[in-house]
C-alpha positions in Angstrom: -29.5 -0.7 12.8 -31.2 -4.0 12.1 -29.0 -6.9 13.0 -28.2 -9.3 10.1 -29.1 -13.0 10.4 -26.5 -15.2 12.1 -25.8 -17.2 8.9 -25.4 -14.1 6.7 -21.7 -14.6 6.3 -20.2 -17.0 3.8 -18.6 -20.3 4.8 -16.5 -22.8 2.8 -19.5 -24.6 1.3 -21.2 -21.3 0.4 -18.1 -20.0 -1.4 -17.6 -23.2 -3.4 -21.3 -23.3 -4.2 -21.3 -19.7 -5.4 -18.1 -20.2 -7.4 -19.6 -23.3 -9.1 -22.8 -21.5 -10.0 -20.9 -18.7 -11.6 -18.3 -20.9 -13.2 -15.6 -19.1 -11.3 -12.1 -20.4 -10.7 -9.7 -18.1 -8.8 -6.9 -17.0 -11.2 -3.3 -16.4 -10.4 -3.3 -13.6 -13.1 -5.4 -11.5 -10.8 -4.0 -12.8 -7.6 -7.3 -14.2 -6.4 -7.6 -16.1 -3.2 -11.0 -16.1 -1.6 -11.4 -16.1 2.2 -13.6 -18.9 3.2 -13.6 -18.5 7.0 -16.3 -16.2 8.6 -14.2 -15.9 11.8 -11.3 -14.5 9.8 -13.3 -11.8 8.1 -14.9 -10.8 11.4 -11.5 -10.6 12.9 -10.3 -8.3 10.0 -13.3 -6.0 10.6 -12.6 -5.9 14.3 -8.9 -5.2 13.8 -9.7 -2.5 11.4 -11.8 -0.8 14.1 -14.7 -0.3 11.8 -17.4 1.9 13.4 -21.1 2.2 12.8 -20.7 5.6 11.2 -17.9 4.5 8.8 -18.1 4.6 5.0 -15.8 1.8 4.0 -14.3 1.2 0.6 -13.2 -2.4 -0.2 -11.0 -3.3 -3.2 -11.3 -6.8 -4.7 -14.3 -8.1 -2.9 -14.4 -11.3 -4.9 -17.4 -13.4 -3.9 -18.3 -11.1 -0.9 -16.9 -12.8 2.2 -15.4 -9.6 3.7 -18.1 -7.4 2.1 -20.8 -9.0 4.2 -18.7 -8.7 7.4 -18.1 -5.0 6.7 -21.8 -4.5 6.1 -22.5 -5.9 9.6 -20.3 -3.2 11.2 -20.2 -0.1 8.9 -22.7 2.5 7.8 -22.0 2.0 4.1 -19.7 -0.2 2.0 -18.5 0.5 -1.5 -16.7 -2.2 -3.3 -14.4 -1.9 -6.4 -14.2 -5.1 -8.5 -12.5 -5.5 -11.9 -13.7 -9.0 -12.7 -16.9 -9.0 -14.9 -18.5 -12.1 -13.5 -17.8 -11.3 -9.8 -18.9 -7.7 -10.2 -22.2 -8.8 -11.8 -22.9 -11.4 -9.0 -22.0 -9.5 -5.8 -25.1 -7.2 -5.6 -27.3 -10.3 -5.8 -25.3 -12.1 -3.0 -25.6 -9.0 -0.7 -29.4 -8.8 -1.4 -29.9 -12.5 -0.8 -27.8 -12.8 2.4 -28.2 -9.4 4.0 -31.3 -7.7 2.4 -31.7 -5.3 5.3 -28.3 -3.8 4.4 -28.5 -3.9 0.6 -29.4 -0.2 0.4 -26.1 0.6 2.2 -24.0 -1.2 -0.4 -22.6 0.1 -3.7 -20.4 -1.5 -6.3 -17.9 0.1 -8.8 -17.1 -2.2 -11.7 -13.6 -1.0 -12.5 -9.8 -1.4 -12.2 -9.0 0.1 -8.8 -6.0 1.8 -10.3 -8.3 3.8 -12.6 -10.8 4.8 -9.9 -10.8 8.5 -9.2 -14.3 8.9 -7.6 -16.7 6.8 -5.6 -20.5 7.0 -5.3 -22.1 8.3 -2.1 -20.3 9.9 0.9 -16.5 10.2 1.0 -14.9 7.0 2.4 -13.5 7.1 5.9 -11.8 3.7 5.9 -10.2 1.2 3.5 -10.4 -2.4 4.3 -9.4 -5.0 1.8 -7.9 -8.4 1.0 -5.6 -7.0 -1.8 -4.5 -9.2 -4.7 -0.9 -10.0 -4.1 0.4 -8.9 -7.5 -0.9 -5.3 -7.3 -1.2 -4.7 -3.5 1.3 -1.8 -3.1 0.3 0.3 -6.2 -3.4 -0.1 -5.4 -2.9 0.8 -1.7 -0.8 3.9 -2.6 -3.3 5.0 -5.3 -6.3 4.8 -3.0 -4.5 6.7 -0.2 -3.5 9.4 -2.7 -6.9 9.6 -4.5 -9.1 9.6 -1.4 -7.6 11.8 1.4 -10.8 11.3 3.4 -9.6 7.7 4.2 -8.5 8.0 7.8 -7.9 4.4 8.6 -6.8 1.5 6.5 -6.4 -2.2 7.1 -5.2 -4.4 4.3 -4.4 -8.1 4.1 -1.4 -8.7 1.8 1.4 -11.2 1.3 3.4 -11.5 4.6 6.6 -10.3 2.8 4.8 -7.2 1.5 3.4 -6.6 4.9 6.9 -6.6 6.4 8.1 -4.2 3.7 5.2 -1.8 4.2 5.7 -1.7 8.0 9.6 -1.8 8.0 11.4 1.0 9.9 14.5 2.8 8.5 17.6 0.6 8.8 15.7 -2.6 8.3 16.9 -5.0 5.6 13.4 -4.9 4.0 12.9 -1.1 4.3 12.4 0.3 0.8 10.1 2.1 -1.6 6.8 0.7 -0.2 7.9 1.6 3.4 8.8 5.2 2.6 5.8 5.9 0.3 3.3 4.4 2.7 4.8 6.4 5.6 4.3 9.6 3.5 0.6 9.2 4.1 0.3 7.3 7.4 1.7 5.7 10.5 2.2 2.1 9.4 2.4 -1.1 11.5 1.9 -4.8 11.3 -1.5 -5.8 12.7 -1.4 -9.6 12.7 -0.9 -12.7 10.6 -3.3 -14.8 8.6 -2.9 -18.5 8.0 -3.1 -20.1 4.5 -6.0 -22.5 5.3 -8.6 -19.7 5.5 -8.2 -19.1 1.7 -9.5 -21.0 -1.3 -7.3 -21.9 -3.0 -4.7 -22.0 -0.3 -1.8 -19.7 -1.4 1.8 -20.7 -1.3 2.7 -17.8 1.0 1.6 -16.5 4.3 -0.5 -13.4 4.7 -0.3 -10.4 7.0 -2.5 -7.5 8.1 -1.1 -4.0 7.9 -2.7 -1.0 9.7 -2.3 2.5 8.3 -3.5 5.5 10.2 -3.4 8.7 8.2 -1.2 11.5 9.5 -3.1 14.1 11.4 -1.3 16.7 9.4 0.5 16.2 6.0 4.3 16.0 6.1 5.7 19.5 6.4 7.7 20.1 3.3 7.9 22.5 0.4 8.5 19.6 -2.0 5.5 18.0 -3.7 4.7 14.3 -3.3 6.0 13.6 -6.9 9.3 15.3 -6.1 9.8 13.4 -2.9 8.8 10.1 -4.5 11.3 10.7 -7.4 14.1 10.9 -4.8 12.8 7.7 -3.1 12.7 5.8 -6.4 16.2 6.9 -7.4 17.7 6.1 -4.0 16.3 2.5 -4.0 16.9 1.8 -7.7 20.5 1.4 -6.7 20.1 0.7 -3.0 23.6 -0.7 -2.5 25.2 2.5 -3.6 25.8 5.6 -1.5 23.3 8.3 -2.0 25.9 10.5 -3.7 26.1 7.9 -6.5 22.5 6.7 -6.5 21.1 10.2 -6.8 23.5 11.3 -9.5 21.0 10.7 -12.3 18.2 12.4 -10.4 20.3 15.5 -9.5 22.2 15.7 -12.8 25.5 14.7 -11.5 27.2 13.1 -8.5 28.4 16.6 -7.4 24.9 18.0 -7.6 23.6 15.1 -5.6 26.2 15.7 -3.0 25.3 19.4 -2.8 21.6 18.6 -2.3 22.4 16.0 0.4 24.7 18.3 2.3 22.2 21.1 2.2 19.6 18.7 3.5 21.8 17.6 6.4 22.2 14.0 5.0 25.6 12.3 4.6 26.5 11.7 0.9 27.9 8.4 2.0 24.6 7.2 3.6 22.3 4.8 1.8 18.6 5.1 1.2 17.6 2.3 3.6 18.8 4.5 6.5 16.6 7.5 5.7 13.2 8.6 7.0 10.6 10.0 4.8 11.3 13.4 6.3 14.9 13.2 5.2 13.9 12.2 1.7 11.6 15.3 1.6 14.5 17.5 2.7 16.6 16.2 -0.1 13.8 16.9 -2.6 13.6 20.5 -1.3 17.3 21.1 -2.1 17.5 19.7 -5.6 19.4 22.2 -7.8 21.7 23.5 -5.1 24.9 25.1 -6.6 27.5 22.4 -7.2 30.4 22.6 -4.7 33.7 24.0 -5.9 36.1 21.3 -6.9 38.3 20.3 -4.1 42.0 21.3 -4.6 45.1 20.0 -3.0 47.4 22.2 -0.8 49.2 23.6 -3.9 46.0 24.2 -5.9 46.2 21.1 -8.0 42.9 19.2 -8.5 42.4 16.2 -6.3 41.5 13.0 -8.2 37.8 12.1 -8.0 37.1 9.4 -5.5 35.7 6.3 -7.1 32.6 4.6 -5.7 33.4 1.1 -4.4 32.1 -1.6 -6.6 28.7 -2.9 -5.6 27.0 -6.2 -5.7 24.1 -6.6 -8.1 21.0 -4.8 -7.0 18.1 -6.7 -5.6 14.6 -6.1 -7.0 12.5 -3.6 -5.1 8.8 -4.0 -4.7 
């Protein structure tokens, strides 16, 4: 592999010069914050463990800071960019700054959420500075659509990074945590300061590492079935699962039957469950409803009321 020139990566002056030439201003609508520090992008590539034989897919390459660093280390890099101006300019930037690697670069001009195939060999790694406003759905879509992706490193808002990597029982454990864990082992992989971005965001950023499971989760339920339970459980996360899953199961009694069959307490809450437990619940949807409990003389016992709950917090 021919080594790129030492000044191939983009610095702050390069980024601003490129943006000015293109008439580009980062937009909040698309969550754009461009990395302007070469040391930071090299650190991301190093933390991602990118190998010389890797085929890397990058979502939201922007002006190409991370793209160039990935091309230094990987065999091939495919980028997915939705912005018309940025998508049109990136191939020229790669050709100008790293001509010896330009043949190893490809660009897909599309919304990442609509991408179902990529040119060239199947990707083995996903490395991206994900736009804050769509980070979780894009990440989950890519992991679902491209099972060949073995390793992922994404830079996201620190709060989102915490949620993705949170263990069961954590206050921030929720839908992103469980769904990411369906695909991979997830952990925090570092923090990124605000000053390496232009414009500097109002929030801190974090790196999240996801290593795909060697074997898919063992369950007879489908991903959609398991995710339906997860969504229902956290839509009303302050309620017990018996109440939160009533709509999903058809009734509170049916939810209780499924929970008991799965070995999960009906009084538990979603934030305490592992992805494996959610899968077991999905497997037991449709269990026969338990017979109504009766008192010692055969009279029906009054139904127990759920304790009143405080308003639900939004879930990412």
